[in-house]
N, C-alpha and C positions, 0 to 999 in steps of 0.2 A: 448781128452786126456790132452791137455794143461790145460783146465779148472779144471779137476779133480785132476791132478797131481801137479799143481802149483798154479794157481790163487785162487782156492777154498781151498787151503791148506796153510795157512799162515806159519805154521811151516816149510814146505818144501821150501817156498820162503825165510824164515829166514835162512835156512841152506845154500842157495845159497849166500845170503848176507854175512854170516859169512865166507864162503870160499873165497869170493872176498876180504874181509877185511884181511884175513890171507895171501893173496898174495899182500898186499900193497895198495889196493884200499881204499881211504879215503874220497870219495865223492860219492853221489848217487843222481840220478834224480828221484824225487818223484812227484806224482800227488795226488790230493785229492780223494783217493780211500780207502775205509775202509779195504779191505783185504790187500792191499799193505802196508798201514800204520801200521796195526797190525803186519805184518811180520817184518817191520823195527823196531818196538818197541820191539819185541821179540829178534831180533838181538842186539839191543842197550843194552838190559838188560844183554846180554852176553858179554858186553864190546866193541861191534862193533859200536861205536859212530862215525858217519861220518858228514862231511859237507853236508847239503842238498841243492841241486839245484832244486828248485821247479818250476813246470810248472803250471801256473795260468790260470784258465778258461778251463780246459780240459773237454770235453763233450763227449757224447755217439753217436755223429753223425756218419753216415756211411763214412768210410775213402775213399772208392772208388767213392762215390756219395754224397759228403758232402752238407748238408743244412746249409749254412753260417748264415742264419737268425736265425735258431734254436741255432746254436753255440753261437750267441751273447747273448742269454738269460741265459746262465749259470751264477751261483752265484759266480762270480769271486772275489767279495769283501770278501766273506766267506773264500775263498782259501787264500787270503792274510792274513787275521786274523789268520787262522789256522797255516800257516807256519811261521808266526812271532814268534810263541812259540817254534820253532825248532832252531837249530844252522844253520840258513839259510842265507848265505851271498849273494845269488843271486836268483832272481825270474824272470822267463821267461814267456812272454805272449804266450799262445798256438797258434799253427799254424792256426787253424780254425777261430780264431778271427783275427789274423794278415792278413791272406789271404782272408778274407772277405772284406778287404779294407774299413772298417769303421774307418777312421783315427781318428775321434774324440773320439770314444770309446777306441781305442788302446792308444791314448795319455792319456786319463783319467786313464786307468789301470796302465800305466807306471808311471804316477804322483803319484798314490796311493802307488805303490811299493816303489818309491823313498822316500815317506814320512815315511816309516818304517825304513829307514836307510840302507836297502838292496840295492845292485846293481840290475839293471834291464836289460832285454834283450828281443829280439824277436825270435820267432821260425817260420820258413816258410817251406812249402813243395814245394814251387816253387822258388828256389833260383835265377833263371834268371828273371822271370817276376816281382816278388815282389821286388827284389833288385833295379830294375830300377825305382820303384815308391817311394821308401822310402824317399829319400832326398828331394823330391818335396812336400811331404805330412806330414812329421813329423819334429818336432823340434829335431835335431840330438843330442842335449844335454840331451835329456830325457832318453837315454839308452846307455849301454856300451857293450853289448854282442849280437851276432847274431848266432843263431843255424841253420845250414843248412844240408840237406842230402848231403853226399859226398862220392863217391866211384869210383873206376876205370872204372866201366862199365856204369856209369850214371843211375844206377837202382834207381827208385823212385825219379828221378830228372827230371825237365822239360827241358831236353836237349835230342835231338834225337840221338846224337853221342857225343863222347868225345875224338876226335883226338887232336893232339898237338895244332893246331891253336884255336880250340874251347876251349880247357882247358885254354889257355892264355887269351882269351877273357873273359872267366868266371872269372878267377882270377882277372883280371883288374877291372871288374865290382864290385866284392866283396870288393877289397882293397880300392876302392873309398869311401866306407862308413867309413873307418878308425875305425872299431870296432874290438873287440876281437872275433875271429871266433871259434865256437864250431861245430865240425863235428859229425853228427849222421848218422845212417843207414850205417855205414862204412863196415859192412859185407854184405850189400845188401840183408838183410833178409835171410841170410844163403847161398846165391848163391856163395859168395866168401869164400874161405878158409882163416882163420885168418892170416896166414903168408903172403898170397898174399895181403890182405887188409892192413895190417900193413906196408908192404913194400911200397905200394903206398903212404900211409899217411906220411911215413918217409921223402918222397921227396916233401912234400907240406909244404913249410916253412911259409905259411900264416895261418896255423891252430894252435890255441893256446890250445885247449882242445878237447878231443874226448869222445864220449859215446859209450859203447859197451853193447849190450843186451845179457844176458845169461839166460838160462832157466833150467840149471841143475848144480849140484855141480861139475860134471866132466867137463862141459864146462867152468865154472869159473876157475877151476884149470888149464886147458889147455890153455885157452885164455890169462889169466893174467900172467901165467908163461912165455908164449911166448912173450907177450907185453914187459916184462922187457928187452928182448934182443934188443929192438928197442929204 
């Protein structure tokens, strides 16, 4: 249903983007996907021009059982060239590259992003494990942002539980990087209600930006209207 109603229907996706724009959203996270880019172009033609936060090196590997070697073969330089033609102040290296721990490749991609004049960052699906490795393996001057999954139930995070002490340990680990933090998967793939998710995030003073995924016009209206209250 998702494929038919949204992904394979750029106009429907554009309608969601327009609704988000009408509720104050001025930035969108895009990957190099023809359907998604067509949808954004349709929305932009209707006046919904946003800042693009691009994810570089997105691949089709299985999320639950990723093949990191395959992920490294993605044409990431084509992505950089593509998004350089957009109003794209920030490009992020995809999680399947970052979490593959080929630090030489990650450094190369970050350097190429920086050469475009855009800011750069990393995405991880493993905010505990990967965070501990970054400072020993990367030049910390290469990137400015760090996107991590973050929600109150630690869903899709590499943390077994998320009680008070574990949360503080997690925060301390992330803060040591001294990077701007982008929170993703804040709704825990729909497990959390938006009000519950936004209340949790309101009390996390180390988060600089959040991403919220919406799949319907009604969701965009409800979620972003509610978000204004926080």
